[in-house]
C-alpha positions in Angstrom: 0.0 0.0 0.0 1.5 3.4 -1.0 2.0 6.0 1.7 -1.0 8.2 2.0 -0.8 11.2 4.4 -4.0 10.5 6.3 -3.5 12.8 9.2 -2.2 16.3 9.8 0.6 14.8 11.8 1.7 12.7 8.9 1.8 15.7 6.6 3.8 17.7 9.2 6.4 14.9 9.4 7.0 15.4 5.7 8.1 19.0 6.3 4.7 20.7 5.6 2.5 22.5 8.1 -0.9 20.8 7.9 -2.7 24.1 7.7 -0.7 25.4 4.8 -2.9 26.1 1.8 -2.2 25.8 -1.9 -4.1 27.0 -5.0 -5.6 24.3 -7.1 -7.1 25.0 -10.6 -10.4 23.2 -10.5 -13.0 24.7 -12.8 -11.9 25.5 -16.4 -13.0 28.7 -18.1 -15.7 27.3 -20.5 -17.4 25.5 -17.6 -17.4 28.7 -15.5 -19.0 30.6 -18.4 -21.6 27.8 -18.8 -22.4 28.1 -15.1 -23.1 31.8 -15.1 -24.9 31.8 -18.4 -27.0 28.9 -17.0 -27.9 31.1 -14.0 -28.9 34.0 -16.2 -30.9 31.8 -18.6 -32.8 30.2 -15.8 -33.7 33.6 -14.3 -34.8 34.8 -17.7 -36.7 31.6 -18.6 -38.5 31.6 -15.2 -39.8 35.1 -15.5 -40.8 34.9 -19.2 -42.1 31.3 -18.8 -44.3 32.4 -15.9 -45.6 35.2 -18.0 -46.3 32.9 -21.0 -48.2 30.6 -18.6 -50.1 33.3 -16.8 -49.6 36.9 -18.2 -49.2 39.3 -15.3 -48.7 42.4 -17.4 -51.0 43.7 -20.0 -50.4 46.3 -22.7 -53.0 48.9 -23.9 -51.2 49.5 -27.2 -52.3 47.6 -30.2 -48.8 47.5 -31.6 -46.9 46.5 -28.4 -46.7 42.8 -29.3 -45.8 42.1 -25.7 -46.5 38.4 -25.7 -44.6 38.0 -29.0 -41.6 39.9 -27.5 -41.7 37.8 -24.3 -41.8 34.6 -26.3 -38.9 35.7 -28.4 -36.8 36.5 -25.2 -37.9 33.1 -23.8 -36.8 31.4 -27.0 -33.3 33.1 -27.1 -32.7 32.3 -23.4 -33.8 28.7 -24.1 -31.1 28.2 -26.7 -28.5 29.7 -24.3 -29.8 27.2 -21.8 -29.3 24.4 -24.3 -25.8 25.7 -25.2 -24.8 25.5 -21.5 -26.1 21.9 -21.4 -23.9 21.0 -24.4 -20.8 22.5 -22.8 -21.5 20.6 -19.6 -22.0 17.4 -21.4 -18.7 17.9 -23.3 -16.8 18.4 -20.0 -18.4 15.4 -18.4 -16.1 13.4 -20.9 -13.3 15.8 -21.6 -12.9 17.7 -18.4 -10.4 17.2 -15.6 -10.9 14.8 -12.7 -13.2 17.2 -10.9 -15.4 17.9 -13.9 -15.5 14.3 -15.3 -18.7 12.2 -15.0 -16.8 9.7 -12.8 -16.6 12.4 -10.1 -20.4 12.8 -10.2 -22.1 9.5 -10.8 -22.1 7.4 -7.5 -20.9 3.9 -8.5 -18.3 3.1 -5.8 -18.7 2.2 -2.2 -16.5 5.1 -1.1 -18.8 7.6 -2.8 -21.8 6.3 -0.7 -19.7 6.4 2.4 -18.8 10.0 1.6 -22.5 10.8 1.1 -23.2 9.5 4.6 -20.4 11.5 6.1 -21.6 14.6 4.3 -25.2 13.9 5.6 -23.8 13.7 9.1 -22.2 17.1 8.7 -25.4 18.6 7.4 -27.3 17.0 10.3 -24.9 18.5 12.9 -23.6 15.0 13.8 -20.1 15.8 12.4 -18.1 19.0 13.1 -16.4 19.2 9.7 -17.3 18.5 6.1 -15.4 15.9 4.0 -12.2 17.5 2.6 -12.7 17.7 -1.1 -11.1 19.7 -4.0 -14.1 19.3 -6.3 -17.7 18.4 -5.2 -18.4 16.1 -2.3 -20.2 12.9 -3.3 -23.6 14.2 -2.1 -23.3 17.5 -4.0 -22.0 15.6 -7.1 -25.1 13.3 -7.0 -27.4 16.3 -6.7 -25.7 17.8 -9.8 -26.5 14.6 -11.7 -30.2 15.3 -10.8 -29.8 18.9 -11.8 -28.3 18.2 -15.2 -30.9 15.5 -15.8 -33.6 18.0 -15.1 -31.8 20.5 -17.5 -31.8 17.9 -20.2 -35.5 17.1 -19.6 -36.4 20.8 -19.6 -34.5 21.3 -22.9 -36.2 18.3 -24.6 -39.7 19.4 -23.5 -38.9 22.9 -24.7 -37.8 21.7 -28.1 -40.9 19.5 -28.4 -43.1 22.5 -27.9 -41.1 24.7 -30.2 -41.3 22.0 -32.9 -45.1 21.7 -32.2 -45.4 25.4 -33.2 -42.7 25.6 -35.9 -42.1 22.3 -37.6 -38.7 21.5 -39.0 -37.2 18.4 -40.5 -34.2 18.1 -38.2 -36.0 19.0 -35.0 -39.0 16.9 -36.1 -36.7 13.9 -36.5 -35.1 14.4 -33.1 -38.2 15.2 -30.9 -41.2 15.2 -33.2 -42.1 11.6 -32.3 -42.4 12.3 -28.5 -46.0 13.8 -28.6 -47.1 10.4 -30.0 -46.2 8.9 -26.6 -46.9 11.8 -24.2 -49.8 14.3 -24.8 -48.5 17.8 -25.5 -50.4 19.2 -22.5 -48.5 16.9 -20.2 -45.3 18.0 -21.8 -46.2 21.6 -21.2 -46.9 20.8 -17.5 -43.6 18.9 -17.1 -41.8 21.9 -18.7 -43.6 24.4 -16.4 -43.2 22.4 -13.1 -39.5 21.9 -13.7 -39.1 25.6 -13.3 -40.0 25.2 -9.6 -37.4 22.5 -9.2 -34.7 24.9 -10.6 -35.9 27.7 -8.2 -35.8 25.4 -5.2 -32.4 24.0 -6.2 -30.9 27.4 -6.6 -32.0 28.5 -3.1 -30.5 25.3 -1.6 -27.4 25.5 -3.7 -26.6 29.1 -2.7 -27.2 28.2 1.0 -24.9 25.1 1.0 -22.2 26.9 -1.0 -22.1 29.6 1.6 -22.1 27.0 4.4 -19.3 24.8 3.0 -17.3 27.8 1.9 -17.5 29.2 5.4 -16.5 25.9 7.0 -13.7 24.9 4.7 -12.5 28.5 3.9 -11.4 27.3 0.5 -12.8 30.0 -1.8 -15.7 27.9 -2.9 -17.8 30.7 -4.3 -14.7 32.6 -5.6 -13.7 29.5 -7.6 -16.7 29.9 -9.9 -15.1 33.2 -11.0 -11.4 32.4 -10.9 -11.4 28.6 -11.3 -9.1 28.2 -8.3 -9.8 26.8 -4.8 -7.5 27.2 -1.9 -7.0 23.8 -0.2 -4.9 22.6 2.7 -2.0 20.3 1.8 -3.7 17.6 3.9 -7.0 17.9 2.1 -5.3 18.0 -1.3 -3.4 14.7 -0.7 -6.5 13.0 0.7 -8.6 14.0 -2.3 -5.9 13.2 -4.9 -5.2 9.8 -3.4 -8.4 8.3 -4.9 -8.5 6.8 -8.4 -11.9 7.7 -9.8 -11.9 4.7 -12.2 -11.2 2.0 -9.7 -12.0 3.8 -6.4 -8.7 2.6 -5.0 -6.0 4.6 -3.2 -3.1 5.3 -5.6 0.4 6.6 -5.4 0.6 10.4 -5.8 3.1 12.3 -7.8 5.6 13.7 -5.3 5.1 17.2 -4.0 7.8 19.6 -5.3 11.1 19.2 -3.3 11.7 22.9 -3.3 8.4 23.6 -1.7 9.0 20.9 0.9 12.4 22.3 1.7 11.1 25.8 2.0 8.3 24.7 4.3 10.7 22.6 6.5 13.1 25.6 6.9 10.5 28.4 7.4 8.4 28.5 10.5 7.1 32.1 10.0 5.0 33.5 7.2 4.0 30.7 4.9 5.5 30.4 1.5 3.3 32.1 -1.1 0.9 29.6 -2.4 1.1 28.3 -6.0 -0.6 25.7 -8.1 0.9 22.2 -7.6 1.9 20.5 -10.9 0.0 17.3 -10.0 -3.3 19.0 -9.4 -3.7 20.8 -12.8 -4.8 18.7 -15.7 -4.5 15.4 -13.9 -6.0 12.4 -15.5 -9.4 10.9 -14.6 
């Protein structure tokens, strides 16, 4: 079994202070763009979708075309929404170890164990969250649900768009669906999913603030910069797991010059930098 630094004391013996933090590049730029454009599109789609479902503003002008304008905005935001979905699907297969689908879909025993540990933290039964660079297993599983809902919302939206404006390509892709599910049920599914996104957004913001406060790792900032600030101990624990097999694996060595500097310096910590083994690591 390779040496895994499973305690702060073990990390300290190597010449590092356990609390020393390093920058880790986690979220790539296209994914961060997709995240924020998804947020903007969901807000736009929710407001315009609610208006289309139940108009809450009326126009006295005969040339205002308010509903037509609202539907156009909804349509544009819908295609932005689909674009974000395509980017996320691409990075599920081409992203780094924290963006890859193996980090999200719970298939290994350790992922379910991590879910239980996270649930204990949320239930005030454990004082600290599980140290992670990317998402913890419970959050990752919830994002699988989220992106499944995004996919379903996109499909139902395209079905209704094709119902109004038939096209050969879109008809081939989704035109057959109303033959199995009545269009009115598709409308209801499309509408009710909006409430799922609103509820998820509220819980998502709350938990991001909670975990960011507890771990002090720049969780929210990372969706702007791409970087998290992780303790050496937490970094080694997270990187010690092979996502394909679920087994503990040998890590690339930490830079000797950093270890030497940490061993010789007991006062202000060495300026943090991105470790070579945490950027662009395999899945």
